[in-house]
C-alpha positions in Angstrom: -59.9 87.7 -137.7 -60.7 87.4 -134.0 -58.1 86.2 -131.6 -58.3 82.9 -129.8 -56.3 84.4 -126.9 -58.9 85.8 -124.5 -58.1 89.5 -124.3 -58.5 91.2 -120.9 -57.5 94.8 -120.5 -56.1 96.3 -117.3 -56.6 100.0 -117.0 -54.5 102.0 -114.5 -56.1 105.4 -114.1 -53.6 108.2 -113.2 -54.5 111.6 -111.8 -57.8 112.6 -113.3 -58.7 109.3 -114.9 -59.8 106.7 -112.5 -63.5 107.0 -113.3 -65.3 103.6 -112.9 -68.3 104.9 -115.0 -66.4 103.8 -118.1 -67.2 100.2 -117.2 -70.5 98.4 -117.6 -71.6 95.6 -115.1 -69.1 96.8 -112.4 -68.1 94.7 -109.5 -65.3 95.5 -107.0 -62.9 93.3 -105.2 -60.2 94.0 -102.6 -57.2 91.7 -103.3 -53.8 91.0 -101.8 -50.6 90.0 -103.5 -47.2 88.6 -102.4 -46.0 92.2 -102.6 -48.7 93.7 -100.5 -51.9 95.4 -101.3 -52.5 97.3 -104.6 -53.4 101.1 -104.5 -57.1 100.4 -104.2 -59.8 97.8 -105.0 -59.9 96.2 -108.4 -63.0 97.3 -110.4 -64.1 94.6 -112.8 -66.5 95.3 -115.8 -66.8 95.5 -119.5 -66.3 98.0 -122.3 -68.2 96.8 -125.4 -68.2 93.3 -124.1 -64.4 93.3 -123.5 -63.4 92.3 -120.0 -61.5 95.1 -118.2 -60.0 95.6 -114.7 -59.7 99.2 -113.5 -57.3 100.3 -110.8 -56.7 103.9 -109.5 -52.9 104.3 -109.3 -52.9 106.8 -106.5 -56.0 105.4 -104.8 -59.5 106.6 -105.5 -59.1 109.6 -103.1 -55.7 110.4 -104.6 -54.0 109.7 -101.2 -50.8 107.9 -102.4 -47.8 110.0 -103.5 -45.8 108.7 -106.6 -42.9 107.2 -104.5 -45.3 105.3 -102.3 -47.4 103.7 -105.0 -47.1 99.9 -104.7 -46.3 99.4 -108.4 -45.4 95.7 -107.9 -48.7 94.9 -106.2 -50.6 96.8 -108.9 -49.0 95.0 -111.8 -49.0 91.6 -110.1 -52.7 91.9 -109.3 -53.6 92.8 -112.9 -51.5 89.9 -114.3 -52.9 87.5 -111.7 -56.4 88.5 -112.8 -55.6 87.4 -116.4 -55.0 90.7 -118.0 -53.1 90.5 -121.3 -52.8 94.3 -121.8 -52.4 97.2 -119.5 -53.4 100.7 -120.7 -52.5 103.5 -118.5 -53.0 107.2 -118.3 -50.5 109.6 -116.8 -50.5 113.4 -116.4 -47.2 114.9 -117.5 -45.4 118.2 -118.0 -44.2 119.1 -121.6 -40.5 119.7 -122.3 -41.1 120.6 -125.9 -42.6 123.8 -127.5 -44.8 121.7 -129.9 -46.3 119.5 -127.1 -48.9 121.9 -125.8 -51.0 121.6 -122.6 -53.9 119.4 -123.6 -52.0 117.3 -126.1 -51.9 113.5 -125.9 -48.4 111.8 -126.0 -48.1 108.1 -126.6 -44.9 107.0 -124.9 -42.3 104.9 -126.6 -39.2 105.5 -124.4 -38.3 106.6 -120.9 -35.4 108.0 -119.0 -35.4 107.0 -115.3 -34.5 109.5 -112.6 -36.2 107.7 -109.7 -34.1 106.5 -106.7 -36.3 104.8 -104.2 -38.5 102.3 -106.0 -38.6 98.5 -106.3 -38.1 97.8 -110.0 -38.2 94.0 -110.1 -40.4 91.1 -108.9 -37.2 89.0 -108.6 -35.6 90.4 -105.5 -35.8 87.2 -103.3 -38.9 88.3 -101.4 -41.3 85.9 -103.2 -40.4 82.2 -103.6 -42.4 81.9 -106.9 -40.1 84.5 -108.4 -36.6 82.9 -107.9 -33.4 84.2 -109.5 -32.5 87.5 -111.0 -34.3 89.2 -113.9 -32.3 91.3 -116.4 -35.3 92.4 -118.5 -34.3 94.0 -121.8 -35.6 97.5 -122.0 -34.7 98.7 -125.6 -38.4 98.8 -126.4 -40.2 99.4 -123.1 -43.8 99.8 -124.4 -45.9 97.5 -126.6 -45.5 98.9 -130.2 -48.7 97.3 -131.6 -50.8 98.5 -128.8 -49.4 102.0 -129.1 -50.1 102.1 -132.8 -53.8 101.3 -132.2 -54.0 104.1 -129.7 -52.3 106.5 -132.1 -54.7 105.6 -135.0 -57.7 106.0 -132.7 -56.5 109.4 -131.4 -56.0 110.5 -134.9 -59.5 109.4 -136.0 -61.0 111.2 -133.0 -59.3 114.4 -134.3 -57.2 114.8 -131.1 -53.8 116.6 -131.0 -51.7 113.5 -130.5 -47.9 112.8 -130.7 -47.5 109.1 -131.7 -44.1 108.9 -129.8 -42.5 110.5 -126.9 -39.7 110.1 -124.4 -40.9 110.2 -120.8 -38.5 111.4 -118.1 -39.7 110.0 -114.7 -38.5 111.9 -111.6 -38.9 110.7 -108.0 -41.1 113.6 -106.9 -43.2 114.6 -105.2 -41.6 118.0 -105.8 -41.6 119.5 -109.3 -38.2 120.1 -111.1 -36.0 123.1 -110.6 -35.5 125.2 -113.8 -31.9 123.9 -114.2 -33.2 120.3 -114.1 -36.0 121.1 -116.5 -33.5 122.6 -119.0 -31.1 119.7 -118.6 -33.9 117.2 -119.2 -34.6 119.0 -122.5 -31.0 118.6 -123.5 -31.1 114.9 -122.7 -33.9 114.5 -125.4 -36.8 114.0 -123.1 -40.2 115.2 -124.4 -42.4 115.0 -121.3 -41.9 114.5 -117.6 -43.8 112.7 -114.8 -43.4 110.8 -111.6 -45.0 107.3 -112.3 -44.0 105.6 -115.6 -41.0 104.0 -113.9 -41.1 101.3 -112.5 -44.7 100.6 -113.8 -43.6 99.9 -117.4 -40.5 97.9 -116.2 -42.6 95.6 -114.0 -45.2 95.1 -116.8 -42.4 94.0 -119.1 -41.1 91.5 -116.5 -44.5 89.7 -116.5 -45.0 89.9 -120.3 -47.9 92.3 -120.4 -48.7 94.5 -123.5 -48.3 97.8 -121.8 -49.1 101.2 -123.4 -49.2 104.7 -121.8 -51.3 107.7 -122.7 -49.4 110.8 -121.5 -51.6 113.8 -121.0 -49.7 117.1 -121.1 -50.9 119.5 -118.4 -48.3 122.3 -118.4 -44.8 123.3 -119.7 -43.0 122.2 -116.5 -40.8 125.3 -115.6 -38.2 125.5 -118.5 -40.3 127.9 -120.6 -39.8 131.5 -119.7 -42.8 133.9 -119.7 -45.0 130.9 -119.2 -47.0 130.6 -115.9 -45.0 128.2 -113.6 -46.4 124.8 -113.1 -48.8 124.7 -110.2 -51.3 122.2 -108.9 -54.4 124.3 -109.7 -53.5 124.7 -113.4 -52.5 121.0 -113.6 -55.9 119.9 -112.2 -57.8 122.1 -114.6 -56.0 120.8 -117.7 -56.2 117.3 -116.3 -60.0 117.5 -116.2 -60.2 118.5 -119.8 -57.7 115.8 -120.8 -59.5 113.1 -118.9 -62.4 113.1 -121.4 -59.9 112.7 -124.3 -58.2 109.8 -122.7 -61.5 108.2 -121.9 -62.6 108.5 -125.5 -59.4 106.9 -126.7 -59.9 104.0 -124.3 -63.6 103.5 -125.2 -62.8 103.4 -128.9 -59.5 101.5 -128.8 -60.4 98.6 -126.4 -63.0 97.1 -128.8 -60.5 97.4 -131.7 -57.8 95.6 -129.6 -60.2 92.8 -128.9 -60.7 92.1 -132.6 -57.0 91.8 -133.4 -54.9 88.6 -133.2 -52.5 88.8 -130.2 -51.1 85.2 -129.9 -47.8 86.1 -131.5 -47.3 89.4 -129.6 -48.2 87.9 -126.2 -46.0 84.8 -126.9 -43.0 87.2 -127.8 -43.5 89.3 -124.6 -43.8 86.1 -122.5 -40.7 84.5 -124.1 -38.6 87.7 -123.5 -39.7 87.8 -119.8 -38.8 84.1 -119.3 -35.4 84.4 -121.0 -34.5 87.4 -118.9 -34.5 85.4 -115.6 -31.2 83.9 -114.4 -32.2 81.0 -112.0 -30.0 80.3 -109.0 -27.5 77.5 -109.3 -28.2 74.4 -107.2 
C-alpha cells in the first residue's frame, strides 16, 4: 500500500557524504531561515522518483567546525521545504571492540557532552515559536525508519549494527584516553561531534530522523591501536561513503512505498504537546 502522505526525504551529508551526484534532476537554492543561514545551499532532486533535499552539514568545502554548524537553520530549512524524513550520515569513532572501522552503526540513543549549542527552536528569538518546548527524548530516533535502514544494510551484506548509543562531544578536539575509557564505562558505543543537537531539533519539529553512523577508527581507548588521526579517518570515510550511499539509494524508494500517516501524526503530536505556551 502506498502512502497518501507525500514523502520527502531530507539528507544531511556528514564528512565524506555530501555528494550531489546521488540525486537526479538537481537544482540548487540558497535559503534563509529565522535562525540564520543553513550550512550551504539546499540541493533538490530525486532518487527513484522520490523527492529529496540534500544539505552538506559542514558546508560543501568542509569549512564549518561541529560547534559552529547552524543546526537550527539546517533542520528548520528541511522542515520548511516539506521534508517528512531526515536521513543523516555521521563519521564516528568506535568505543567497542566489535564495532570495527568500516562498520555501519544505526543509532538509537545518545549521550550529550556538548556545551555550547542551541538545542531548541523555542528560545524566544522567533515569534512563530512561542513558549518553552520540553521535548521527550526517551526515543530520540525514528524506530521505523531505522528498521528499514537496518534491513537494507543487511540485504546489501554490510557489517551493520542495528542499534548504537552515540556519545556527542563538543570538539573539535578528539578525546583524551581517560575520557574515552570513561565513555566506554558509561555504555556509549560510538563517539562523534554532531548528533546533538541535530536529532533533538528534528524531534522538536516532528521529523522522522534516522542516523547512519560510519565507524572510522577506535578513538583512543584501544591500546596497541594506531591513535585516531585525520588522515586515517579520511581514508576510512571514503570507503564508508559508498556503503552509506548504497543504503540511501536502496532505502529511500522503500520508505516511499510505506504508509507513514500514523508515524508522522505521532511525531507531530508529541512535538506539539511538548510546548508550554506563555500565559496571557
